[in-house]
SEFIZA-3560 file (N, C-alpha, C; in Angstrom, 3 decimals):
REM SEFIZA-3560
<numar><xx>-13.993</xx><yy>0.698</yy><zz>7.681</zz><atom>N</atom></numar>
<numar><xx>-12.755</xx><yy>0.883</yy><zz>7.748</zz><atom>CA</atom></numar>
<numar><xx>-13.190</xx><yy>1.158</yy><zz>9.804</zz><atom>C</atom></numar>
<numar><xx>-12.335</xx><yy>-0.196</yy><zz>10.646</zz><atom>N</atom></numar>
<numar><xx>-12.679</xx><yy>0.259</yy><zz>12.197</zz><atom>CA</atom></numar>
<numar><xx>-12.008</xx><yy>0.642</yy><zz>12.961</zz><atom>C</atom></numar>
<numar><xx>-11.951</xx><yy>1.452</yy><zz>13.400</zz><atom>N</atom></numar>
<numar><xx>-10.925</xx><yy>2.208</yy><zz>14.159</zz><atom>CA</atom></numar>
<numar><xx>-10.195</xx><yy>3.549</yy><zz>12.883</zz><atom>C</atom></numar>
<numar><xx>-9.043</xx><yy>4.774</yy><zz>13.854</zz><atom>N</atom></numar>
<numar><xx>-8.580</xx><yy>5.690</yy><zz>13.306</zz><atom>CA</atom></numar>
<numar><xx>-7.441</xx><yy>4.924</yy><zz>12.220</zz><atom>C</atom></numar>
<numar><xx>-7.634</xx><yy>5.514</yy><zz>11.287</zz><atom>N</atom></numar>
<numar><xx>-6.536</xx><yy>4.848</yy><zz>10.313</zz><atom>CA</atom></numar>
<numar><xx>-5.530</xx><yy>5.361</yy><zz>9.969</zz><atom>C</atom></numar>
<numar><xx>-4.101</xx><yy>4.704</yy><zz>10.047</zz><atom>N</atom></numar>
<numar><xx>-3.019</xx><yy>5.441</yy><zz>10.422</zz><atom>CA</atom></numar>
<numar><xx>-2.413</xx><yy>5.944</yy><zz>8.955</zz><atom>C</atom></numar>
<numar><xx>-2.347</xx><yy>6.818</yy><zz>8.240</zz><atom>N</atom></numar>
<numar><xx>-2.005</xx><yy>7.393</yy><zz>7.249</zz><atom>CA</atom></numar>
<numar><xx>-0.720</xx><yy>7.459</yy><zz>6.684</zz><atom>C</atom></numar>
<numar><xx>-0.282</xx><yy>7.682</yy><zz>8.135</zz><atom>N</atom></numar>
<numar><xx>1.628</xx><yy>7.301</yy><zz>7.453</zz><atom>CA</atom></numar>
<numar><xx>1.887</xx><yy>5.979</yy><zz>7.569</zz><atom>C</atom></numar>
<numar><xx>1.232</xx><yy>5.110</yy><zz>8.457</zz><atom>N</atom></numar>
<numar><xx>1.735</xx><yy>3.356</yy><zz>8.183</zz><atom>CA</atom></numar>
<numar><xx>1.230</xx><yy>3.002</yy><zz>7.211</zz><atom>C</atom></numar>
<numar><xx>0.284</xx><yy>3.601</yy><zz>6.530</zz><atom>N</atom></numar>
<numar><xx>-0.350</xx><yy>2.985</yy><zz>5.197</zz><atom>CA</atom></numar>
<numar><xx>0.570</xx><yy>2.733</yy><zz>3.761</zz><atom>C</atom></numar>
<numar><xx>0.832</xx><yy>1.440</yy><zz>3.315</zz><atom>N</atom></numar>
<numar><xx>1.390</xx><yy>1.094</yy><zz>2.016</zz><atom>CA</atom></numar>
<numar><xx>1.100</xx><yy>1.320</yy><zz>1.209</zz><atom>C</atom></numar>
<numar><xx>1.315</xx><yy>1.816</yy><zz>0.057</zz><atom>N</atom></numar>
<numar><xx>0.849</xx><yy>2.220</yy><zz>-1.015</zz><atom>CA</atom></numar>
<numar><xx>-0.161</xx><yy>0.989</yy><zz>-1.827</zz><atom>C</atom></numar>
<numar><xx>0.198</xx><yy>-0.301</yy><zz>-1.451</zz><atom>N</atom></numar>
<numar><xx>-0.960</xx><yy>-1.406</yy><zz>-1.286</zz><atom>CA</atom></numar>
<numar><xx>-2.012</xx><yy>-1.749</yy><zz>-0.607</zz><atom>C</atom></numar>
<numar><xx>-1.834</xx><yy>-0.336</yy><zz>0.484</zz><atom>N</atom></numar>
<numar><xx>-3.054</xx><yy>-0.576</yy><zz>1.205</zz><atom>CA</atom></numar>
<numar><xx>-3.032</xx><yy>-1.363</yy><zz>2.169</zz><atom>C</atom></numar>
<numar><xx>-1.727</xx><yy>-1.634</yy><zz>2.975</zz><atom>N</atom></numar>
<numar><xx>-1.695</xx><yy>-2.698</yy><zz>4.348</zz><atom>CA</atom></numar>
<numar><xx>-1.065</xx><yy>-1.796</yy><zz>5.025</zz><atom>C</atom></numar>
<numar><xx>-1.295</xx><yy>-1.668</yy><zz>6.053</zz><atom>N</atom></numar>
<numar><xx>-0.919</xx><yy>-1.289</yy><zz>6.698</zz><atom>CA</atom></numar>
<numar><xx>0.560</xx><yy>-2.075</yy><zz>8.269</zz><atom>C</atom></numar>
<numar><xx>1.453</xx><yy>-1.072</yy><zz>7.745</zz><atom>N</atom></numar>
<numar><xx>2.406</xx><yy>-1.840</yy><zz>8.944</zz><atom>CA</atom></numar>
<numar><xx>2.628</xx><yy>-1.969</yy><zz>10.014</zz><atom>C</atom></numar>
<numar><xx>2.097</xx><yy>-0.932</yy><zz>10.632</zz><atom>N</atom></numar>
<numar><xx>1.950</xx><yy>-1.047</yy><zz>12.119</zz><atom>CA</atom></numar>
<numar><xx>1.082</xx><yy>-1.915</yy><zz>12.789</zz><atom>C</atom></numar>
<numar><xx>1.708</xx><yy>-3.025</yy><zz>13.262</zz><atom>N</atom></numar>
<numar><xx>1.645</xx><yy>-4.347</yy><zz>13.801</zz><atom>CA</atom></numar>
<numar><xx>1.384</xx><yy>-5.362</yy><zz>13.092</zz><atom>C</atom></numar>
<numar><xx>2.199</xx><yy>-5.141</yy><zz>11.942</zz><atom>N</atom></numar>
<numar><xx>2.440</xx><yy>-6.250</yy><zz>11.270</zz><atom>CA</atom></numar>
<numar><xx>3.005</xx><yy>-7.529</yy><zz>12.032</zz><atom>C</atom></numar>
<numar><xx>2.820</xx><yy>-8.359</yy><zz>11.887</zz><atom>N</atom></numar>
<numar><xx>3.671</xx><yy>-9.682</yy><zz>12.542</zz><atom>CA</atom></numar>
<numar><xx>4.753</xx><yy>-10.026</yy><zz>12.032</zz><atom>C</atom></numar>
<numar><xx>5.191</xx><yy>-9.631</yy><zz>11.048</zz><atom>N</atom></numar>
<numar><xx>6.369</xx><yy>-9.799</yy><zz>9.689</zz><atom>CA</atom></numar>
<numar><xx>7.327</xx><yy>-8.803</yy><zz>10.330</zz><atom>C</atom></numar>
<numar><xx>6.419</xx><yy>-7.660</yy><zz>10.278</zz><atom>N</atom></numar>
<numar><xx>7.350</xx><yy>-6.772</yy><zz>10.842</zz><atom>CA</atom></numar>
<numar><xx>8.110</xx><yy>-6.746</yy><zz>12.337</zz><atom>C</atom></numar>
<numar><xx>7.249</xx><yy>-7.352</yy><zz>13.123</zz><atom>N</atom></numar>
<numar><xx>7.414</xx><yy>-7.405</yy><zz>14.462</zz><atom>CA</atom></numar>
<numar><xx>8.296</xx><yy>-8.446</yy><zz>14.815</zz><atom>C</atom></numar>
<numar><xx>8.466</xx><yy>-9.679</yy><zz>13.707</zz><atom>N</atom></numar>
<numar><xx>9.593</xx><yy>-10.274</yy><zz>13.772</zz><atom>CA</atom></numar>
<numar><xx>10.783</xx><yy>-10.167</yy><zz>13.480</zz><atom>C</atom></numar>
<numar><xx>10.804</xx><yy>-9.260</yy><zz>12.254</zz><atom>N</atom></numar>
<numar><xx>11.685</xx><yy>-8.601</yy><zz>11.656</zz><atom>CA</atom></numar>
<numar><xx>12.396</xx><yy>-9.909</yy><zz>10.676</zz><atom>C</atom></numar>
<numar><xx>10.929</xx><yy>-10.173</yy><zz>10.189</zz><atom>N</atom></numar>
<numar><xx>11.288</xx><yy>-10.311</yy><zz>8.613</zz><atom>CA</atom></numar>
<numar><xx>11.809</xx><yy>-9.232</yy><zz>7.785</zz><atom>C</atom></numar>
<numar><xx>10.402</xx><yy>-8.644</yy><zz>8.080</zz><atom>N</atom></numar>
<numar><xx>10.317</xx><yy>-7.490</yy><zz>7.546</zz><atom>CA</atom></numar>
<numar><xx>11.064</xx><yy>-6.188</yy><zz>7.481</zz><atom>C</atom></numar>
<numar><xx>11.562</xx><yy>-5.014</yy><zz>7.175</zz><atom>N</atom></numar>
<numar><xx>11.608</xx><yy>-3.683</yy><zz>7.629</zz><atom>CA</atom></numar>
<numar><xx>10.551</xx><yy>-2.982</yy><zz>7.537</zz><atom>C</atom></numar>
<numar><xx>9.562</xx><yy>-3.182</yy><zz>6.643</zz><atom>N</atom></numar>
<numar><xx>8.919</xx><yy>-2.838</yy><zz>6.525</zz><atom>CA</atom></numar>
<numar><xx>9.011</xx><yy>-1.515</yy><zz>4.866</zz><atom>C</atom></numar>
<numar><xx>7.351</xx><yy>-1.605</yy><zz>4.205</zz><atom>N</atom></numar>
<numar><xx>7.366</xx><yy>-1.233</yy><zz>2.659</zz><atom>CA</atom></numar>
<numar><xx>8.176</xx><yy>0.365</yy><zz>2.868</zz><atom>C</atom></numar>
<numar><xx>7.436</xx><yy>1.273</yy><zz>3.898</zz><atom>N</atom></numar>
<numar><xx>7.696</xx><yy>2.165</yy><zz>3.960</zz><atom>CA</atom></numar>
<numar><xx>9.471</xx><yy>2.649</yy><zz>4.453</zz><atom>C</atom></numar>
<numar><xx>9.242</xx><yy>1.838</yy><zz>5.163</zz><atom>N</atom></numar>
<numar><xx>11.208</xx><yy>2.487</yy><zz>5.691</zz><atom>CA</atom></numar>
<numar><xx>12.097</xx><yy>1.588</yy><zz>5.175</zz><atom>C</atom></numar>
<numar><xx>12.129</xx><yy>1.205</yy><zz>4.227</zz><atom>N</atom></numar>
<numar><xx>12.631</xx><yy>0.225</yy><zz>3.280</zz><atom>CA</atom></numar>
<numar><xx>12.777</xx><yy>0.463</yy><zz>1.998</zz><atom>C</atom></numar>
<numar><xx>12.080</xx><yy>2.093</yy><zz>1.508</zz><atom>N</atom></numar>
<numar><xx>11.766</xx><yy>2.626</yy><zz>0.230</zz><atom>CA</atom></numar>
<numar><xx>11.693</xx><yy>1.782</yy><zz>-0.610</zz><atom>C</atom></numar>
<numar><xx>10.608</xx><yy>0.806</yy><zz>-0.441</zz><atom>N</atom></numar>
<numar><xx>9.917</xx><yy>-0.661</yy><zz>-1.404</zz><atom>CA</atom></numar>
<numar><xx>10.564</xx><yy>-1.591</yy><zz>-1.072</zz><atom>C</atom></numar>
<numar><xx>11.636</xx><yy>-1.893</yy><zz>-0.598</zz><atom>N</atom></numar>
<numar><xx>12.860</xx><yy>-2.747</yy><zz>-0.522</zz><atom>CA</atom></numar>
<numar><xx>12.370</xx><yy>-3.910</yy><zz>0.346</zz><atom>C</atom></numar>
<numar><xx>11.422</xx><yy>-3.979</yy><zz>0.803</zz><atom>N</atom></numar>
<numar><xx>11.036</xx><yy>-5.464</yy><zz>1.226</zz><atom>CA</atom></numar>
<numar><xx>11.183</xx><yy>-6.526</yy><zz>0.785</zz><atom>C</atom></numar>
<numar><xx>11.556</xx><yy>-7.935</yy><zz>1.687</zz><atom>N</atom></numar>
<numar><xx>11.845</xx><yy>-9.170</yy><zz>1.513</zz><atom>CA</atom></numar>
<numar><xx>11.089</xx><yy>-9.390</yy><zz>0.438</zz><atom>C</atom></numar>
<numar><xx>10.011</xx><yy>-9.503</yy><zz>0.280</zz><atom>N</atom></numar>
<numar><xx>9.015</xx><yy>-10.133</yy><zz>-0.491</zz><atom>CA</atom></numar>
<numar><xx>9.012</xx><yy>-9.926</yy><zz>-2.014</zz><atom>C</atom></numar>
<numar><xx>9.389</xx><yy>-8.891</yy><zz>-1.996</zz><atom>N</atom></numar>
<numar><xx>9.839</xx><yy>-7.979</yy><zz>-3.471</zz><atom>CA</atom></numar>
<numar><xx>11.220</xx><yy>-8.433</yy><zz>-4.015</zz><atom>C</atom></numar>
<numar><xx>12.411</xx><yy>-8.782</yy><zz>-2.965</zz><atom>N</atom></numar>
<numar><xx>13.676</xx><yy>-8.214</yy><zz>-3.553</zz><atom>CA</atom></numar>
<numar><xx>14.162</xx><yy>-8.987</yy><zz>-3.760</zz><atom>C</atom></numar>
<numar><xx>13.562</xx><yy>-10.102</yy><zz>-4.739</zz><atom>N</atom></numar>
<numar><xx>14.419</xx><yy>-10.725</yy><zz>-6.107</zz><atom>CA</atom></numar>
<numar><xx>13.504</xx><yy>-9.464</yy><zz>-7.205</zz><atom>C</atom></numar>
<numar><xx>13.183</xx><yy>-9.000</yy><zz>-7.346</zz><atom>N</atom></numar>
<numar><xx>13.097</xx><yy>-8.212</yy><zz>-7.875</zz><atom>CA</atom></numar>
<numar><xx>13.251</xx><yy>-7.058</yy><zz>-7.737</zz><atom>C</atom></numar>
<numar><xx>14.126</xx><yy>-6.946</yy><zz>-6.819</zz><atom>N</atom></numar>
<numar><xx>14.674</xx><yy>-5.085</yy><zz>-6.827</zz><atom>CA</atom></numar>
<numar><xx>13.443</xx><yy>-4.058</yy><zz>-6.302</zz><atom>C</atom></numar>
<numar><xx>12.916</xx><yy>-4.883</yy><zz>-5.215</zz><atom>N</atom></numar>
<numar><xx>11.780</xx><yy>-3.535</yy><zz>-4.514</zz><atom>CA</atom></numar>
<numar><xx>10.485</xx><yy>-3.974</yy><zz>-4.896</zz><atom>C</atom></numar>
<numar><xx>9.763</xx><yy>-3.624</yy><zz>-4.624</zz><atom>N</atom></numar>
<numar><xx>8.570</xx><yy>-3.602</yy><zz>-4.562</zz><atom>CA</atom></numar>
<numar><xx>7.989</xx><yy>-2.568</yy><zz>-5.897</zz><atom>C</atom></numar>
<numar><xx>7.250</xx><yy>-3.662</yy><zz>-6.830</zz><atom>N</atom></numar>
<numar><xx>6.734</xx><yy>-2.840</yy><zz>-8.056</zz><atom>CA</atom></numar>
<numar><xx>5.438</xx><yy>-1.331</yy><zz>-7.570</zz><atom>C</atom></numar>
<numar><xx>4.699</xx><yy>-2.352</yy><zz>-6.653</zz><atom>N</atom></numar>
<numar><xx>3.085</xx><yy>-1.161</yy><zz>-6.150</zz><atom>CA</atom></numar>
<numar><xx>4.151</xx><yy>0.294</yy><zz>-5.460</zz><atom>C</atom></numar>
<numar><xx>4.651</xx><yy>0.336</yy><zz>-4.509</zz><atom>N</atom></numar>
<numar><xx>5.613</xx><yy>1.095</yy><zz>-4.312</zz><atom>CA</atom></numar>
<numar><xx>6.466</xx><yy>1.801</yy><zz>-5.119</zz><atom>C</atom></numar>
<numar><xx>7.153</xx><yy>1.533</yy><zz>-6.492</zz><atom>N</atom></numar>
<numar><xx>7.469</xx><yy>2.092</yy><zz>-6.888</zz><atom>CA</atom></numar>
<numar><xx>6.744</xx><yy>3.073</yy><zz>-7.740</zz><atom>C</atom></numar>
<numar><xx>6.462</xx><yy>2.089</yy><zz>-8.009</zz><atom>N</atom></numar>
<numar><xx>4.836</xx><yy>2.799</yy><zz>-9.315</zz><atom>CA</atom></numar>
<numar><xx>3.830</xx><yy>3.782</yy><zz>-8.353</zz><atom>C</atom></numar>
<numar><xx>3.082</xx><yy>3.541</yy><zz>-6.941</zz><atom>N</atom></numar>
<numar><xx>3.003</xx><yy>4.870</yy><zz>-6.923</zz><atom>CA</atom></numar>
<numar><xx>3.484</xx><yy>6.331</yy><zz>-5.979</zz><atom>C</atom></numar>
<numar><xx>5.431</xx><yy>5.473</yy><zz>-6.169</zz><atom>N</atom></numar>
<numar><xx>5.994</xx><yy>6.781</yy><zz>-5.828</zz><atom>CA</atom></numar>
<numar><xx>6.144</xx><yy>7.562</yy><zz>-7.478</zz><atom>C</atom></numar>
<numar><xx>5.951</xx><yy>6.698</yy><zz>-8.287</zz><atom>N</atom></numar>
<numar><xx>6.343</xx><yy>7.597</yy><zz>-10.017</zz><atom>CA</atom></numar>
<numar><xx>5.047</xx><yy>8.570</yy><zz>-9.801</zz><atom>C</atom></numar>
<numar><xx>3.951</xx><yy>7.934</yy><zz>-9.263</zz><atom>N</atom></numar>
<numar><xx>2.571</xx><yy>9.379</yy><zz>-9.257</zz><atom>CA</atom></numar>
<numar><xx>2.274</xx><yy>9.547</yy><zz>-8.419</zz><atom>C</atom></numar>
<numar><xx>3.983</xx><yy>9.714</yy><zz>-7.603</zz><atom>N</atom></numar>
<numar><xx>3.366</xx><yy>11.029</yy><zz>-6.270</zz><atom>CA</atom></numar>
<numar><xx>2.241</xx><yy>11.064</yy><zz>-5.540</zz><atom>C</atom></numar>
<numar><xx>1.994</xx><yy>9.479</yy><zz>-4.893</zz><atom>N</atom></numar>
<numar><xx>0.547</xx><yy>9.595</yy><zz>-3.907</zz><atom>CA</atom></numar>
<numar><xx>1.018</xx><yy>8.469</yy><zz>-2.573</zz><atom>C</atom></numar>
<numar><xx>0.563</xx><yy>8.525</yy><zz>-1.631</zz><atom>N</atom></numar>
<numar><xx>0.568</xx><yy>7.369</yy><zz>-0.648</zz><atom>CA</atom></numar>
<numar><xx>0.479</xx><yy>6.612</yy><zz>-0.986</zz><atom>C</atom></numar>
<numar><xx>-0.988</xx><yy>6.105</yy><zz>-1.379</zz><atom>N</atom></numar>
<numar><xx>-1.511</xx><yy>4.959</yy><zz>-1.597</zz><atom>CA</atom></numar>
<numar><xx>-1.869</xx><yy>4.996</yy><zz>-3.134</zz><atom>C</atom></numar>
<numar><xx>-2.470</xx><yy>3.752</yy><zz>-3.435</zz><atom>N</atom></numar>
<numar><xx>-2.636</xx><yy>3.916</yy><zz>-4.765</zz><atom>CA</atom></numar>
<numar><xx>-4.563</xx><yy>4.262</yy><zz>-5.252</zz><atom>C</atom></numar>
<numar><xx>-4.863</xx><yy>4.404</yy><zz>-3.641</zz><atom>N</atom></numar>
<numar><xx>-6.291</xx><yy>4.784</yy><zz>-4.300</zz><atom>CA</atom></numar>
<numar><xx>-6.746</xx><yy>6.199</yy><zz>-4.205</zz><atom>C</atom></numar>
<numar><xx>-5.379</xx><yy>7.089</yy><zz>-4.524</zz><atom>N</atom></numar>
<numar><xx>-5.436</xx><yy>8.056</yy><zz>-4.012</zz><atom>CA</atom></numar>
<numar><xx>-4.628</xx><yy>8.665</yy><zz>-6.282</zz><atom>C</atom></numar>
<numar><xx>-4.099</xx><yy>7.368</yy><zz>-6.345</zz><atom>N</atom></numar>
<numar><xx>-3.505</xx><yy>7.856</yy><zz>-7.809</zz><atom>CA</atom></numar>
<numar><xx>-4.936</xx><yy>8.289</yy><zz>-9.166</zz><atom>C</atom></numar>
<numar><xx>-4.369</xx><yy>9.136</yy><zz>-10.107</zz><atom>N</atom></numar>
<numar><xx>-5.136</xx><yy>9.651</yy><zz>-10.634</zz><atom>CA</atom></numar>
<numar><xx>-5.573</xx><yy>8.434</yy><zz>-11.762</zz><atom>C</atom></numar>
<numar><xx>-4.856</xx><yy>7.314</yy><zz>-11.675</zz><atom>N</atom></numar>
<numar><xx>-4.753</xx><yy>6.537</yy><zz>-12.725</zz><atom>CA</atom></numar>
<numar><xx>-5.200</xx><yy>5.395</yy><zz>-12.130</zz><atom>C</atom></numar>
<numar><xx>-6.322</xx><yy>5.231</yy><zz>-11.120</zz><atom>N</atom></numar>
<numar><xx>-6.653</xx><yy>4.385</yy><zz>-10.323</zz><atom>CA</atom></numar>
<numar><xx>-8.319</xx><yy>4.181</yy><zz>-10.769</zz><atom>C</atom></numar>
<numar><xx>-8.633</xx><yy>3.037</yy><zz>-10.845</zz><atom>N</atom></numar>
<numar><xx>-8.350</xx><yy>1.877</yy><zz>-10.600</zz><atom>CA</atom></numar>
<numar><xx>-6.951</xx><yy>1.139</yy><zz>-12.497</zz><atom>C</atom></numar>
<numar><xx>-6.286</xx><yy>0.661</yy><zz>-12.094</zz><atom>N</atom></numar>
<numar><xx>-5.769</xx><yy>0.316</yy><zz>-12.978</zz><atom>CA</atom></numar>
<numar><xx>-5.955</xx><yy>-1.485</yy><zz>-13.209</zz><atom>C</atom></numar>
<numar><xx>-5.551</xx><yy>-1.667</yy><zz>-14.764</zz><atom>N</atom></numar>
<numar><xx>-5.700</xx><yy>-3.236</yy><zz>-14.802</zz><atom>CA</atom></numar>
<numar><xx>-4.910</xx><yy>-3.586</yy><zz>-13.979</zz><atom>C</atom></numar>
<numar><xx>-3.322</xx><yy>-2.873</yy><zz>-13.602</zz><atom>N</atom></numar>
<numar><xx>-2.085</xx><yy>-3.665</yy><zz>-13.427</zz><atom>CA</atom></numar>
<numar><xx>-2.238</xx><yy>-3.631</yy><zz>-12.060</zz><atom>C</atom></numar>
<numar><xx>-2.631</xx><yy>-3.208</yy><zz>-11.328</zz><atom>N</atom></numar>
<numar><xx>-3.110</xx><yy>-3.237</yy><zz>-9.773</zz><atom>CA</atom></numar>
<numar><xx>-3.078</xx><yy>-4.351</yy><zz>-9.176</zz><atom>C</atom></numar>
<numar><xx>-4.697</xx><yy>-5.168</yy><zz>-9.305</zz><atom>N</atom></numar>
<numar><xx>-4.656</xx><yy>-6.653</yy><zz>-9.193</zz><atom>CA</atom></numar>
<numar><xx>-4.022</xx><yy>-7.965</yy><zz>-9.125</zz><atom>C</atom></numar>
<numar><xx>-3.195</xx><yy>-7.944</yy><zz>-10.713</zz><atom>N</atom></numar>
<numar><xx>-2.674</xx><yy>-9.157</yy><zz>-10.979</zz><atom>CA</atom></numar>
<numar><xx>-1.062</xx><yy>-8.575</yy><zz>-10.534</zz><atom>C</atom></numar>
<numar><xx>-0.912</xx><yy>-8.167</yy><zz>-9.252</zz><atom>N</atom></numar>
<numar><xx>0.303</xx><yy>-7.322</yy><zz>-8.437</zz><atom>CA</atom></numar>
<numar><xx>-0.313</xx><yy>-7.832</yy><zz>-6.886</zz><atom>C</atom></numar>
<numar><xx>-1.250</xx><yy>-7.599</yy><zz>-6.854</zz><atom>N</atom></numar>
<numar><xx>-1.512</xx><yy>-7.302</yy><zz>-5.585</zz><atom>CA</atom></numar>
<numar><xx>-2.312</xx><yy>-8.676</yy><zz>-5.164</zz><atom>C</atom></numar>
<numar><xx>-1.695</xx><yy>-9.736</yy><zz>-5.362</zz><atom>N</atom></numar>
<numar><xx>-2.664</xx><yy>-11.319</yy><zz>-5.872</zz><atom>CA</atom></numar>
<numar><xx>-2.858</xx><yy>-11.086</yy><zz>-4.103</zz><atom>C</atom></numar>
<numar><xx>-2.956</xx><yy>-11.125</yy><zz>-3.362</zz><atom>N</atom></numar>
<numar><xx>-3.020</xx><yy>-11.869</yy><zz>-1.729</zz><atom>CA</atom></numar>
<numar><xx>-4.496</xx><yy>-11.259</yy><zz>-1.214</zz><atom>C</atom></numar>
<numar><xx>-4.912</xx><yy>-9.988</yy><zz>-2.218</zz><atom>N</atom></numar>
<numar><xx>-6.025</xx><yy>-9.563</yy><zz>-1.687</zz><atom>CA</atom></numar>
<numar><xx>-7.005</xx><yy>-10.016</yy><zz>-2.786</zz><atom>C</atom></numar>
<numar><xx>-7.990</xx><yy>-10.201</yy><zz>-3.223</zz><atom>N</atom></numar>
<numar><xx>-8.615</xx><yy>-10.247</yy><zz>-4.212</zz><atom>CA</atom></numar>
<numar><xx>-9.328</xx><yy>-9.337</yy><zz>-4.230</zz><atom>C</atom></numar>
<numar><xx>-10.374</xx><yy>-8.734</yy><zz>-3.467</zz><atom>N</atom></numar>
<numar><xx>-11.130</xx><yy>-7.297</yy><zz>-3.457</zz><atom>CA</atom></numar>
<numar><xx>-10.271</xx><yy>-6.152</yy><zz>-2.928</zz><atom>C</atom></numar>
<numar><xx>-8.802</xx><yy>-5.563</yy><zz>-3.688</zz><atom>N</atom></numar>
<numar><xx>-7.928</xx><yy>-4.330</yy><zz>-3.356</zz><atom>CA</atom></numar>
<numar><xx>-8.752</xx><yy>-3.121</yy><zz>-4.080</zz><atom>C</atom></numar>
<numar><xx>-9.642</xx><yy>-3.272</yy><zz>-5.041</zz><atom>N</atom></numar>
<numar><xx>-9.749</xx><yy>-1.774</yy><zz>-5.765</zz><atom>CA</atom></numar>
<numar><xx>-11.128</xx><yy>-1.919</yy><zz>-5.063</zz><atom>C</atom></numar>
<numar><xx>-11.513</xx><yy>-2.431</yy><zz>-4.508</zz><atom>N</atom></numar>
<numar><xx>-12.517</xx><yy>-2.096</yy><zz>-3.524</zz><atom>CA</atom></numar>
<numar><xx>-11.755</xx><yy>-1.419</yy><zz>-2.171</zz><atom>C</atom></numar>
<numar><xx>-11.197</xx><yy>-2.311</yy><zz>-2.194</zz><atom>N</atom></numar>
<numar><xx>-10.392</xx><yy>-1.899</yy><zz>-0.218</zz><atom>CA</atom></numar>
<numar><xx>-10.072</xx><yy>-0.981</yy><zz>-0.243</zz><atom>C</atom></numar>
<numar><xx>-9.223</xx><yy>-0.176</yy><zz>-1.818</zz><atom>N</atom></numar>
<numar><xx>-8.180</xx><yy>0.977</yy><zz>-1.567</zz><atom>CA</atom></numar>
<numar><xx>-9.026</xx><yy>2.431</yy><zz>-2.068</zz><atom>C</atom></numar>
<numar><xx>-10.458</xx><yy>1.872</yy><zz>-2.791</zz><atom>N</atom></numar>
<numar><xx>-11.425</xx><yy>2.677</yy><zz>-3.133</zz><atom>CA</atom></numar>
<numar><xx>-11.864</xx><yy>3.108</yy><zz>-1.903</zz><atom>C</atom></numar>
<numar><xx>-12.011</xx><yy>2.224</yy><zz>-0.844</zz><atom>N</atom></numar>
<numar><xx>-12.758</xx><yy>2.293</yy><zz>0.339</zz><atom>CA</atom></numar>
<numar><xx>-11.973</xx><yy>3.614</yy><zz>1.104</zz><atom>C</atom></numar>
<numar><xx>-10.445</xx><yy>3.599</yy><zz>1.313</zz><atom>N</atom></numar>
<numar><xx>-9.807</xx><yy>4.221</yy><zz>1.934</zz><atom>CA</atom></numar>
<numar><xx>-9.517</xx><yy>4.972</yy><zz>1.050</zz><atom>C</atom></numar>
<numar><xx>-9.704</xx><yy>5.435</yy><zz>-0.126</zz><atom>N</atom></numar>
<numar><xx>-9.418</xx><yy>6.709</yy><zz>-0.393</zz><atom>CA</atom></numar>
<numar><xx>-11.061</xx><yy>7.274</yy><zz>-0.142</zz><atom>C</atom></numar>
<numar><xx>-11.716</xx><yy>6.894</yy><zz>0.020</zz><atom>N</atom></numar>
<numar><xx>-12.698</xx><yy>7.682</yy><zz>0.119</zz><atom>CA</atom></numar>
<numar><xx>-12.912</xx><yy>8.140</yy><zz>1.866</zz><atom>C</atom></numar>
<numar><xx>-11.726</xx><yy>7.307</yy><zz>2.013</zz><atom>N</atom></numar>
<numar><xx>-11.918</xx><yy>7.459</yy><zz>3.807</zz><atom>CA</atom></numar>
<numar><xx>-10.820</xx><yy>9.094</yy><zz>3.862</zz><atom>C</atom></numar>
<numar><xx>-9.826</xx><yy>9.189</yy><zz>3.564</zz><atom>N</atom></numar>
<numar><xx>-8.676</xx><yy>9.585</yy><zz>2.972</zz><atom>CA</atom></numar>
<numar><xx>-9.552</xx><yy>11.284</yy><zz>3.268</zz><atom>C</atom></numar>
<numar><xx>-10.564</xx><yy>11.457</yy><zz>2.065</zz><atom>N</atom></numar>
<numar><xx>-10.940</xx><yy>12.771</yy><zz>1.364</zz><atom>CA</atom></numar>
<numar><xx>-11.685</xx><yy>13.190</yy><zz>2.341</zz><atom>C</atom></numar>
<numar><xx>-12.717</xx><yy>11.666</yy><zz>3.190</zz><atom>N</atom></numar>
<numar><xx>-13.043</xx><yy>12.449</yy><zz>4.016</zz><atom>CA</atom></numar>
<numar><xx>-12.690</xx><yy>12.908</yy><zz>5.490</zz><atom>C</atom></numar>
<numar><xx>-11.458</xx><yy>12.498</yy><zz>5.567</zz><atom>N</atom></numar>
<numar><xx>-10.679</xx><yy>13.125</yy><zz>6.474</zz><atom>CA</atom></numar>
<numar><xx>-9.803</xx><yy>14.088</yy><zz>6.308</zz><atom>C</atom></numar>
<numar><xx>-8.868</xx><yy>14.137</yy><zz>4.954</zz><atom>N</atom></numar>
<numar><xx>-8.485</xx><yy>15.193</yy><zz>4.649</zz><atom>CA</atom></numar>
<numar><xx>-8.980</xx><yy>15.966</yy><zz>3.840</zz><atom>C</atom></numar>
<numar><xx>-9.660</xx><yy>15.993</yy><zz>3.047</zz><atom>N</atom></numar>
<numar><xx>-10.766</xx><yy>16.771</yy><zz>1.912</zz><atom>CA</atom></numar>
<numar><xx>-9.696</xx><yy>16.945</yy><zz>0.674</zz><atom>C</atom></numar>
//
């Protein structure tokens, strides 16, 4: 991880809305700000990753007691290393927040 992580801007799938081009261009309001109702998931009623993290009461998937689950890589198709990415974030979160 390079630089400080903005935990308040980290989405359940490990992305960061801060500085995101889609958000800056007005294409997306942001996963956190829209309660998971971002443009990319609007046809399915909202982001299933966001809903799952909310149901598990975690801010991002790496903190979930069921992580890693078989379901996650099937939904986060844009990041083939999603499990390793979220595991690294969870490790960093634990270091910083104990």
